[in-house]
C-alpha positions in Angstrom: 9.6 -19.5 -10.8 5.9 -20.2 -11.2 3.2 -17.8 -10.0 1.1 -20.7 -8.8 3.9 -21.5 -6.3 2.5 -18.5 -4.3 -1.1 -19.6 -4.1 -2.9 -20.7 -0.9 -6.4 -21.5 0.1 -8.2 -18.7 1.9 -11.8 -19.0 3.2 -13.7 -15.9 2.0 -15.0 -15.2 5.5 -11.4 -14.5 6.7 -11.2 -11.4 4.4 -11.8 -8.5 6.8 -14.7 -6.3 5.6 -14.5 -3.8 8.4 -11.8 -2.6 10.8 -11.7 -3.7 14.4 -13.9 -1.7 16.7 -10.8 0.1 18.1 -7.7 0.9 16.1 -4.7 -1.2 17.3 -6.9 -4.1 18.6 -5.8 -6.5 16.0 -3.9 -9.7 16.5 -0.2 -10.1 15.7 1.7 -13.1 14.4 5.4 -12.9 15.0 7.6 -15.0 12.6 11.2 -15.7 13.2 12.5 -16.0 9.7 15.7 -17.8 10.8 14.1 -20.6 12.8 10.5 -20.5 11.4 9.2 -20.1 15.0 5.8 -18.5 15.2 4.3 -16.8 18.2 1.0 -15.0 18.7 0.3 -11.7 20.4 -1.6 -8.5 19.9 -0.5 -5.5 17.9 -0.8 -3.3 21.0 2.2 -5.3 22.4 4.4 -5.0 19.4 7.0 -3.0 21.3 7.8 -6.2 23.3 9.2 -7.7 20.2 11.4 -4.9 19.0 14.9 -4.2 20.3 15.8 -0.8 21.7 17.8 1.2 19.1 15.8 -0.2 16.2 14.8 2.3 13.5 11.2 2.0 12.3 10.4 3.5 9.0 6.8 4.5 8.2 5.1 5.6 5.0 3.2 8.9 5.6 1.2 8.9 2.4 -2.4 9.8 2.7 -5.3 8.2 0.8 -6.9 10.4 -1.7 -10.7 10.2 -2.1 -10.0 9.1 -5.6 -13.2 7.2 -6.5 -15.4 9.4 -8.6 -18.7 8.7 -10.4 -19.6 10.2 -13.7 -22.6 9.9 -16.1 -21.9 8.9 -19.7 -23.4 11.6 -22.0 -24.4 9.1 -24.7 -26.3 6.6 -22.6 -26.8 8.2 -19.1 -25.1 5.2 -17.5 -23.2 5.7 -14.3 -19.5 5.0 -14.6 -17.0 4.6 -11.7 -13.6 6.1 -12.1 -10.6 5.6 -9.9 -8.1 8.5 -10.3 -4.6 7.1 -10.0 -2.2 9.8 -10.9 -1.6 12.9 -13.0 -1.2 12.0 -16.7 1.9 14.3 -16.7 3.6 12.0 -14.3 3.8 14.6 -11.5 3.6 13.0 -8.0 2.0 16.0 -6.3 -1.4 16.9 -7.7 -3.0 18.3 -4.6 -3.8 21.6 -6.3 -5.3 19.9 -9.3 -4.6 18.7 -12.8 -6.9 18.5 -15.8 -5.7 15.1 -17.0 -5.7 12.0 -14.8 -4.7 8.4 -15.4 -7.6 6.3 -14.1 -9.2 2.9 -13.9 -12.8 2.6 -14.8 -15.8 0.3 -14.5 -16.9 -1.7 -17.6 -13.6 -0.7 -19.1 -14.3 -2.2 -22.6 -17.0 0.4 -23.0 -15.0 3.4 -22.0 -13.4 4.2 -25.3 -11.4 7.2 -26.5 -13.8 10.1 -27.2 -16.5 9.1 -24.8 -17.7 12.0 -22.6 -19.1 12.2 -19.1 -20.5 14.7 -16.7 -19.4 14.8 -13.1 -20.7 16.6 -9.9 -21.0 20.4 -10.2 -21.3 20.3 -14.0 -17.7 19.4 -14.7 -17.3 17.4 -17.9 -14.7 14.8 -18.8 -13.5 13.0 -21.9 -11.3 9.9 -22.4 -8.5 11.1 -24.6 -6.0 8.2 -24.4 -5.4 4.7 -23.2 -2.4 3.5 -21.2 -2.4 -0.3 -21.0 -5.6 -1.2 -19.1 -6.0 2.4 -17.8 -7.5 5.4 -19.4 -6.5 9.1 -19.6 -9.4 11.3 -18.6 -9.3 14.9 -19.5 -11.5 17.2 -17.4 -13.0 20.6 -18.4 -11.1 22.2 -15.4 -8.4 21.0 -13.1 -9.5 18.4 -10.5 -7.6 18.4 -7.2 -8.1 17.3 -3.6 -10.5 20.1 -2.7 -12.9 18.8 -5.3 -12.3 15.2 -4.5 -12.8 15.7 -0.7 -16.3 17.0 -1.5 -17.3 14.7 -4.3 -15.0 11.7 -4.2 -15.2 8.4 -2.2 -12.6 6.5 -0.3 -11.2 3.9 -2.7 -11.6 0.7 -0.7 -9.9 -2.3 -2.4 -12.1 -4.7 -4.4 -12.0 -7.5 -1.9 -13.9 -5.2 0.6 -17.4 -5.9 -0.9 -19.3 -2.9 0.3 -19.5 0.9 -0.3 -17.3 3.3 1.7 -18.8 4.9 4.8 -17.9 7.8 7.1 -16.0 5.3 9.2 -13.6 4.6 6.4 -12.6 8.3 6.1 -10.7 7.9 9.4 -10.0 4.2 9.7 -8.7 3.8 6.1 -6.0 6.3 6.9 -3.0 6.0 9.2 -2.9 8.3 12.2 0.3 9.8 10.8 -0.9 10.2 7.2 0.4 13.6 6.0 0.9 13.7 2.2 -2.1 13.1 0.0 -1.5 11.0 -3.1 -2.3 7.3 -2.6 -5.1 5.4 -4.4 -4.9 2.7 -1.7 -3.8 2.9 1.9 -0.4 1.6 3.1 -2.3 -0.7 5.3 0.4 -2.0 7.7 0.3 1.4 9.3 -3.4 1.2 10.1 -2.7 -0.7 13.2 -0.7 2.0 14.9 -2.2 4.4 17.4 -0.6 7.3 19.1 -0.4 5.2 22.2 1.4 2.4 20.4 3.8 4.9 18.9 4.5 6.3 22.4 5.1 2.8 23.8 7.7 2.3 21.0 9.4 5.6 21.7 9.5 4.7 25.4 11.5 1.6 24.5 14.1 3.8 22.6 12.8 2.8 19.2 13.7 5.5 16.7 11.2 6.6 13.9 11.5 8.0 10.4 9.0 8.7 7.7 9.2 8.3 3.9 6.5 8.8 1.3 5.4 6.3 -1.4 2.0 7.0 -3.1 0.3 3.6 -3.4 -1.2 2.7 -6.8 -3.9 0.0 -7.4 -1.3 -2.3 -9.0 -0.5 -3.2 -5.5 -3.6 -5.3 -5.2 -3.6 -7.0 -8.6 -2.7 -10.7 -8.9 0.3 -11.6 -11.1 -1.3 -12.8 -14.4 1.9 -14.1 -16.0 2.6 -17.8 -15.5 6.2 -17.1 -14.7 7.0 -14.6 -11.9 9.9 -13.2 -13.9 7.5 -12.2 -16.8 5.4 -9.9 -14.6 5.8 -6.1 -15.3 5.7 -4.2 -12.0 3.6 -1.0 -11.6 5.4 2.2 -11.1 4.9 4.4 -8.0 6.1 7.8 -6.9 8.2 8.1 -3.7 10.2 10.7 -1.8 12.9 10.3 0.9 13.6 13.4 3.0 17.0 14.4 4.2 16.1 13.5 7.8 14.9 10.0 6.8 18.0 9.4 4.6 20.3 10.4 7.4 18.5 8.3 10.0 18.6 5.2 7.9 22.2 5.6 6.9 23.2 6.3 10.5 21.4 3.2 11.7 23.0 0.9 9.1 26.5 2.3 9.9 26.0 1.8 13.6 24.8 -1.8 13.1 21.2 -1.0 14.4 18.3 -2.8 12.8 15.9 -1.1 10.3 12.3 -2.2 10.5 10.1 -1.3 7.6 6.4 -0.7 8.4 4.7 -2.1 5.3 5.8 -3.3 2.0 5.7 0.3 0.6 8.2 1.5 3.1 10.4 -1.5 2.3 10.2 -0.9 -1.5 11.1 2.8 -0.9 14.1 2.0 1.2 15.4 -0.7 -1.1 14.9 1.5 -4.2 16.7 4.5 -2.7 19.7 2.7 -1.2 23.2 3.1 -2.6 26.5 1.8 -1.5 27.1 5.1 0.3 23.7 5.1 2.2 20.1 6.1 1.6 19.5 8.8 -1.0 17.6 11.9 -0.2 15.5 11.8 -3.4 12.2 12.2 -5.2 11.8 9.5 -7.8 9.7 6.6 -9.1 10.1 2.9 -8.5 9.0 -0.2 -10.2 11.2 -2.5 -8.1 9.8 -6.1 -8.1 11.0 -8.1 -5.1 10.6 -11.8 -5.2 12.6 -14.8 -3.9 16.2 -14.5 -4.8 16.4 -10.8 -4.1 19.2 -9.7 -1.8 18.0 -7.1 0.8 20.3 -4.1 1.4 18.5 -2.1 4.0 15.6 -3.8 5.8 16.2 -6.2 8.7 12.6 -6.5 10.0 9.2 -6.1 8.4 5.8 -5.3 9.9 3.1 -6.1 7.4 -0.4 -7.5 6.9 -1.5 -10.8 5.4 -1.5 -10.6 1.6 -3.6 -11.9 -1.3 -2.7 -15.2 -3.1 -0.4 -14.9 -6.1 0.3 -11.2 -5.4 3.5 -9.3 -5.7 3.2 -8.5 -2.0 3.1 -12.2 -1.1 6.2 -12.7 -3.3 7.9 -9.8 -1.5 7.4 -11.3 2.0 8.4 -14.7 0.6 11.7 -13.1 -0.5 12.1 -11.7 2.9 11.3 -14.8 5.0 11.4 -17.7 2.5 8.4 -19.0 0.5 7.9 -22.2 2.6 8.1 -20.3 5.9 5.6 -17.7 4.7 3.2 -20.3 3.3 3.4 -22.3 6.5 2.7 -19.1 8.5 -0.3 -18.4 6.3 -1.6 -21.9 6.8 -1.4 -21.3 10.6 -3.0 -17.9 10.2 -6.0 -19.5 8.3 -6.2 -22.3 10.9 -6.1 -19.7 13.7 -8.8 -17.6 12.0 -6.6 -14.5 11.5 -8.2 -11.7 9.6 -6.7 -11.0 6.2 -5.8 -8.1 3.9 -6.3 -4.3 4.4 -8.5 -4.3 7.6 -7.0 -7.6 8.8 -4.4 -8.6 11.4 -0.7 -7.9 11.5 2.5 -9.8 11.1 6.0 -9.0 12.3 8.8 -10.8 10.5 12.1 -10.6 12.3 
């Protein structure tokens, strides 16, 4: 399967640079994956398209202010670091760790042994390299208290502006709870407390899982063949309550709706023949056409980047041709794309 088969033309002006004025005011495309029928609505009316008894599963991960600027001691140049995860592999680093896996600007210049100074006199040194990423060792543990004061919201690279105070609220879901993501699980950005209440009033059940999003989510697939791509690994957790809710819904024949590709990847990773596992684990599951879905019946998502693993995932869910046709219609209809863009319900 060729990576180029998942390409499409997208005018640059359709890449949303800012959120809508009000949360939940985005447009919604509804795609019937059986017939290919497309209808157009607003996200605020999403409850009209979801059957009573459906279980919606959300990702409650919270975005960490993971972008940090340091000054190289040898040249005085400012270097941007994006702290992805603890070098130890621990998923929960709220309290701090002294070694972080990170992405950095001008990566070829950031070699092992180079030292930097960060806000409040904290120093750091690159001590290892892991693929395209670096391991940065700090002079003292760095955690969320420090990052909340000195870090920046890690907006994705296709948002071509610096972060602002607006992003501190709008680049988080209203139900974000567990800090750890280097990027937002953006399908959830559309939901307001009012929309959630409207879903509950229609007897839609809800459950929450956690998957901390890494920046690999946004990277294009560089391999010519889809099958040759190595998927990034992400930490996730399924609570006992979520495991029981999903297992019960599947046994009762009720539909499971994943809100976002991260929720979907969590559910598909944790499913066994006996039901959903209560677990803390890591997943590098790569879903592309040919994958057989075990858990998820419906998907609420955003519009994704060309040749990305996320576009391949939704193509596996609805069919490549149906997705590309829907995307062509979205471009023609001037839908807004990517993190701050419009929504899509695939059912």
